[in-house]
C-alpha positions in Angstrom: -236.9 121.4 116.2 -234.6 118.8 117.7 -236.9 118.3 120.6 -239.8 117.8 118.3 -238.0 115.1 116.4 -237.0 113.3 119.6 -240.6 113.4 120.8 -241.9 112.0 117.6 -239.3 109.1 117.6 -240.2 108.3 121.3 -243.9 108.2 120.5 -243.3 105.9 117.5 -241.2 103.5 119.5 -243.7 103.4 122.3 -246.6 102.8 119.9 -244.7 99.9 118.3 -243.9 98.2 121.6 -247.5 98.7 122.7 -248.8 97.3 119.5 -246.6 94.2 119.7 -247.7 93.6 123.3 -251.3 94.1 122.5 -251.1 91.7 119.5 -249.6 89.0 121.7 -252.2 89.5 124.4 -255.0 89.4 121.9 -253.9 86.0 120.6 -255.8 83.2 122.4 -253.2 80.7 123.7 -252.7 77.8 125.9 -249.7 77.3 128.1 -248.4 73.8 128.9 -245.4 72.5 130.8 -243.7 69.1 130.3 -240.8 67.3 132.0 -238.9 64.3 130.7 -236.1 62.5 132.5 -234.1 59.3 132.1 -231.4 57.3 133.9 -228.1 56.4 132.2 -225.3 54.1 133.2 -222.0 56.0 133.4 -219.4 54.9 130.9 -216.4 57.0 132.1 -215.2 56.2 135.6 -212.3 58.0 137.3 -210.3 56.1 139.9 -208.0 58.0 142.3 -204.7 56.1 143.0 -202.1 57.0 145.6 -198.7 55.3 145.6 -196.6 55.8 148.8 -193.2 54.5 149.9 -193.6 51.8 152.5 -192.3 53.0 155.9 -190.4 49.7 156.5 -186.8 48.6 156.5 -187.0 47.1 153.1 -189.5 49.6 151.6 -190.3 49.7 147.9 -189.8 53.0 146.2 -192.5 55.0 144.5 -190.7 54.7 141.2 -190.6 50.9 141.5 -194.3 50.6 142.4 -195.1 53.0 139.6 -193.3 50.9 137.0 -195.0 47.7 138.3 -198.4 49.4 138.0 -197.7 50.7 134.5 -196.5 47.3 133.2 -199.6 45.6 134.7 -201.9 48.2 133.1 -200.2 47.8 129.7 -200.7 44.0 129.9 -204.4 44.7 130.6 -204.7 46.8 127.4 -205.0 50.1 129.2 -203.7 53.1 127.1 -201.5 54.9 129.6 -201.3 58.1 127.5 -205.0 58.4 127.2 -206.2 56.9 130.5 -203.6 57.6 133.2 -202.4 61.1 134.4 -200.4 62.2 137.4 -202.4 64.5 139.6 -199.8 65.3 142.4 -196.4 64.4 143.5 -195.2 65.2 147.0 -192.8 64.4 149.8 -194.0 63.8 153.4 -191.7 64.1 156.4 -192.1 61.7 159.3 -190.3 62.3 162.6 -188.3 59.6 164.2 -186.4 59.4 167.5 -183.5 61.8 168.2 -184.7 64.3 165.6 -184.0 61.9 162.7 -186.1 62.5 159.6 -186.7 60.4 156.5 -188.4 61.5 153.3 -191.4 59.4 152.3 -192.5 60.2 148.7 -195.9 59.7 147.3 -197.6 60.2 143.9 -201.3 60.6 143.1 -202.8 59.4 139.8 -206.2 59.5 138.1 -207.1 56.5 136.0 -210.0 56.5 133.5 -211.8 53.3 132.8 -214.9 52.7 130.8 -216.9 50.0 132.6 -217.5 48.5 136.0 -215.8 45.3 134.8 -212.7 47.1 133.7 -212.6 48.9 137.1 -212.9 45.6 138.9 -209.9 44.2 137.0 -207.9 47.3 137.8 -208.7 47.1 141.5 -207.7 43.4 141.6 -204.4 44.2 139.9 -203.7 47.0 142.3 -204.5 44.8 145.3 -202.1 42.1 144.0 -199.4 44.9 143.8 -200.2 45.9 147.4 -201.5 49.3 146.3 -204.6 49.7 148.4 -205.0 53.5 148.6 -207.7 53.9 145.9 -211.0 55.6 145.6 -213.7 56.5 143.0 -213.5 60.2 142.1 -216.5 60.6 139.8 -218.5 59.0 137.0 -219.6 60.6 133.7 -221.8 59.7 130.7 -219.9 60.5 127.5 -223.0 61.3 125.3 -224.7 63.6 127.7 -225.0 66.5 125.2 -226.8 64.3 122.6 -229.0 62.9 125.3 -230.0 66.4 126.6 -231.1 67.4 123.0 -233.1 64.2 122.6 -234.9 64.9 125.9 -235.7 68.5 125.0 -237.3 67.2 121.7 -239.4 64.7 123.7 -240.4 67.3 126.2 -241.7 69.7 123.5 -243.7 66.8 121.9 -245.1 66.0 125.3 -246.2 69.6 125.8 -247.9 69.5 122.4 -249.8 66.3 123.3 -250.9 67.8 126.6 -252.2 70.9 124.8 -254.1 68.8 122.3 -255.7 66.7 125.1 -256.8 69.9 126.9 -258.3 71.6 123.9 -260.0 68.6 122.3 -263.0 68.6 124.7 -263.5 72.4 123.9 -263.5 71.9 120.1 -260.5 74.1 119.7 -257.3 73.4 117.7 -253.7 73.9 118.8 -251.8 76.2 116.5 -248.2 77.2 116.2 -246.0 77.7 119.3 -245.8 81.4 120.1 -243.3 81.1 123.0 -241.0 78.3 124.2 -239.0 78.5 127.4 -236.4 75.9 128.4 -236.7 75.7 132.2 -234.2 72.9 132.7 -232.1 73.3 135.8 -228.3 73.1 135.7 -227.0 70.0 137.4 -223.5 68.4 137.7 -222.4 66.7 134.5 -220.9 63.9 136.6 -221.6 62.1 139.9 -219.1 63.1 142.5 -218.2 60.2 144.8 -220.9 57.9 143.4 -222.5 55.1 145.3 -221.4 51.6 144.1 -222.1 48.0 145.0 -219.4 45.4 144.7 -220.4 41.7 144.6 -218.3 39.3 146.6 -215.4 37.4 145.0 -213.5 34.3 146.0 -211.0 34.7 148.9 -208.5 32.6 146.9 -206.7 35.2 144.8 -205.6 32.5 142.3 -209.3 31.7 141.5 -210.8 35.1 142.1 -212.7 36.8 139.4 -212.8 40.6 138.6 -215.2 42.5 140.8 -218.7 43.0 139.4 -219.4 46.6 140.2 -222.8 48.3 139.6 -222.6 52.1 139.7 -225.4 54.5 140.7 -227.0 55.7 137.5 -226.9 59.3 136.4 -230.3 61.1 136.2 -230.8 63.5 133.3 -233.9 65.6 132.9 -235.3 68.6 131.0 -238.3 70.9 131.6 -240.0 73.1 129.0 -242.8 75.6 129.0 -244.7 76.2 125.7 -247.4 78.6 124.7 -249.6 77.5 121.8 -251.9 79.7 119.8 -255.5 78.5 119.8 -258.1 78.6 117.0 -261.7 77.5 116.7 
């Protein structure tokens, strides 16, 4: 008896699945694909800063350089708690004659700025403080999630327009969407070591203006595949 019940349930499940598949295949449909992309200017720029003790007779300590940098950043309106973090602190050993060693400390920071102009001002300030070991880590766009949703909406609308253009000459109408697939590829949410262009400034530091820096824009794209039911 139990075997008969199992057999009946199996037959019913198989019939249901077959019926759903058959109904889907019997529905006339048109499949279209649409891709939408855009370029955005990054509004979050991360600058890597390394402060090291100078290997000279009258060297300046890391702590002194750190305090000078912090005071300069505050004067520029930079929020140290929100924009500056310490990434690494280490001590490097350098060998001298007759086995003498001296500890040379260093600290690494990450500074967040919000525009190329602000970055230019920071780089000029660091240069004036004789802190030259800096590099761009990455750039980001803060509203990337909202932008992705907007692009997906535009892509589906574009797929609909393509479907209508294809069916109009045939005298058919585009019905409801019976299947939608988001085929967007995953991509980095930031530009690692982005390209940048710095415009020249005056050689006279007293009259120099902040660097005008243009960053490589971030490309954001989405790709959708939509199946539309057709009717006469």
